[in-house]
C-alpha positions in Angstrom: 49.4 -198.2 148.8 48.0 -200.7 150.7 47.2 -198.5 153.6 45.6 -196.1 151.2 43.2 -198.7 149.9 42.1 -200.1 153.3 41.6 -196.4 154.6 39.5 -195.8 151.7 37.5 -198.8 152.2 37.0 -198.0 155.9 36.0 -194.4 154.8 33.1 -195.5 152.6 31.9 -198.2 155.1 32.2 -195.8 158.0 30.4 -193.0 156.1 27.4 -195.3 155.0 27.0 -196.6 158.7 27.0 -193.0 159.9 24.1 -192.5 157.5 22.3 -195.3 158.3 22.5 -195.7 161.9 22.0 -192.7 164.3 23.8 -194.5 167.1 26.9 -194.4 165.4 26.7 -190.8 164.1 26.0 -189.9 167.6 29.2 -191.9 169.0 31.3 -190.5 166.1 30.4 -186.8 167.0 33.4 -185.8 169.2 33.0 -182.2 168.7 29.3 -181.3 168.8 29.8 -178.5 166.2 31.8 -180.7 163.6 29.3 -183.5 163.8 30.5 -187.0 163.0 32.8 -185.7 160.3 35.7 -185.5 162.9 35.0 -189.1 164.0 35.0 -190.3 160.5 38.2 -188.7 159.5 39.9 -189.6 162.8 38.8 -193.4 162.4 40.1 -193.5 158.6 43.4 -191.9 159.9 43.8 -194.3 162.5 43.3 -197.3 160.1 45.8 -195.6 157.7 48.4 -195.5 160.3 47.9 -198.9 161.7 48.0 -200.5 158.3 51.0 -198.4 157.3 52.8 -199.4 160.4 52.0 -203.0 160.2 53.1 -203.4 156.5 56.3 -201.5 156.9 57.0 -203.8 159.7 56.4 -206.9 157.8 58.1 -205.7 154.6 61.1 -204.3 156.4 64.4 -205.5 154.6 62.2 -207.9 152.3 61.8 -207.8 148.6 58.1 -207.2 147.6 58.6 -206.6 143.8 56.6 -209.6 142.9 53.7 -208.1 145.0 53.6 -204.7 143.2 51.3 -205.6 140.3 48.8 -207.0 142.8 49.1 -204.0 145.2 48.5 -201.6 142.1 45.3 -203.4 141.2 44.3 -203.4 144.8 44.5 -199.7 144.9 42.9 -199.3 141.5 39.8 -201.3 142.5 39.7 -199.6 145.7 39.4 -196.1 144.2 36.8 -197.5 142.1 34.7 -199.0 144.8 35.3 -195.9 147.0 34.0 -193.7 144.1 30.9 -195.7 143.3 29.9 -196.2 147.0 30.6 -192.6 147.7 27.9 -191.3 145.4 24.9 -189.7 147.4 22.4 -192.1 145.9 23.6 -195.1 147.4 23.0 -193.8 150.8 19.5 -193.4 149.9 19.3 -197.2 148.4 16.9 -199.2 150.4 15.4 -202.7 149.9 12.0 -203.3 150.9 9.9 -206.3 151.0 6.7 -206.2 148.9 3.6 -208.2 149.9 
C-alpha cells in the first residue's frame, strides 16, 4: 500500500512536469509514436517496484500491525491528492504577477 501511494504521488508530479516543461516531455518520449506517456508509466512502475522491494526487505519477518492504521490513512490521502491534482484544470493553473 505504501508503494501504491508513493507511485500515485510520482505519477501526478511527473504528469504535471511533463505538461509544464517541454524538455521533460521530450526526455520522457522513448517511442515517438507513444509520446511521453510510455516514459510516465515506466517511471511510475519503477517507483512502485523499488518502493515495494525496499519495504518488503525492511518488514521481512517483522510485526507491522501497529503501523497499519497509518498506512491506510497514507493511501487514502494519496488517492485524494492524486485525484485532485489529476484534474485537467490544475495543469492550466498559473500564477502571474500583477503590476
